[in-house]
C-alpha positions in Angstrom: 5.4 45.8 -2.7 6.2 45.0 0.9 7.2 41.6 -0.3 9.8 42.5 -2.5 11.6 44.9 0.1 11.5 42.3 2.9 12.7 39.5 0.7 15.9 41.7 -0.5 17.0 41.6 3.5 15.7 38.2 4.2 17.6 36.5 1.7 20.7 38.2 2.6 20.1 37.2 6.2 19.6 33.6 5.0 23.0 33.5 3.0 24.8 34.4 6.2 23.2 31.8 8.2 24.0 29.2 5.4 27.6 30.4 5.5 27.7 29.6 9.4 25.8 26.4 8.8 28.5 25.2 6.3 31.1 26.1 8.6 29.5 24.2 11.5 29.1 21.1 9.0 32.8 21.0 8.3 33.3 20.3 12.2 30.8 17.4 11.8 33.0 15.9 8.9 30.3 16.4 6.2 32.1 16.2 3.1 33.3 19.4 1.1 31.2 18.8 -1.9 27.9 18.5 -0.2 28.8 21.6 2.1 29.8 23.4 -1.2 26.7 22.6 -2.9 24.5 23.9 0.2 26.7 27.0 0.5 26.3 27.7 -3.5 22.6 27.2 -3.6 21.8 29.0 -0.2 23.7 32.0 -1.1 22.3 32.0 -4.7 18.9 33.0 -3.5 19.7 36.2 -2.4 22.2 37.1 -5.1 19.3 36.2 -7.8 17.0 38.6 -5.9 19.4 41.3 -5.8 20.2 40.7 -9.6 16.6 40.9 -10.2 16.3 44.3 -8.8 18.3 45.7 -11.7 16.3 44.1 -14.3 15.7 46.0 -17.3 12.2 44.4 -17.6 9.2 42.8 -15.7 10.1 39.5 -17.6 13.7 39.5 -16.7 12.8 40.2 -12.8 10.4 37.4 -12.9 13.1 35.2 -14.4 15.5 36.0 -11.6 13.1 35.5 -8.8 12.1 32.0 -10.5 15.8 31.3 -10.5 16.0 32.3 -6.6 13.1 30.0 -6.0 14.7 27.1 -7.7 17.9 27.8 -5.7 15.7 27.8 -2.5 14.4 24.3 -3.5 17.7 23.1 -4.0 19.1 24.3 -0.7 16.2 22.5 0.8 17.4 19.3 -1.1 20.9 19.3 0.3 19.9 19.9 3.9 17.6 17.1 3.6 20.5 15.0 2.0 23.1 16.0 4.7 20.7 15.5 7.6 19.8 12.0 6.6 23.2 11.0 5.1 25.3 12.1 7.8 22.7 11.6 10.6 23.1 15.3 11.9 20.9 16.5 14.4 17.9 17.8 12.8 17.4 20.5 15.6 20.3 22.2 13.9 18.3 22.7 10.7 14.9 23.7 12.0 15.3 27.5 12.0 17.1 27.6 8.7 14.5 25.1 7.2 11.9 27.1 8.6 13.2 30.4 7.2 13.9 28.9 3.9 10.3 27.5 3.7 8.9 31.2 4.3 11.5 32.9 2.0 10.2 30.2 -0.8 6.5 31.3 -0.3 7.4 34.9 -0.4 9.2 34.3 -3.6 6.2 32.3 -5.0 3.9 35.1 -4.0 6.0 37.8 -5.6 6.4 35.8 -8.9 2.6 35.2 -9.0 1.8 38.8 -8.3 4.2 40.0 -11.0 2.7 37.4 -13.6 -0.8 38.5 -12.8 0.1 41.8 -13.2 1.5 41.2 -16.5 -1.7 40.4 -18.2 
């Protein structure tokens, strides 16, 4: 599947962007626990996609993609909390949030396609 090849690279690039973003947030005095939560959830997306690639069954693969999608949703939450709680200029988050939205849509499409192919 085209989406499955693309998502592996996109989620890795997103993880690198999240690392850089959390480093920037440190200079904006965003508290460590919030930066850490964003770092953990943002890098977890790609880690679960990669782990899913080594799945022994389609059911297990779907499970890892679902976990990746949940991590993406969690990352979006932490970005919103940090933006609103620290009055961070939202322009800094726009490219990351846009990419996260696209990754989430791709993951959802992959999950749906895998589930439909199971039946």
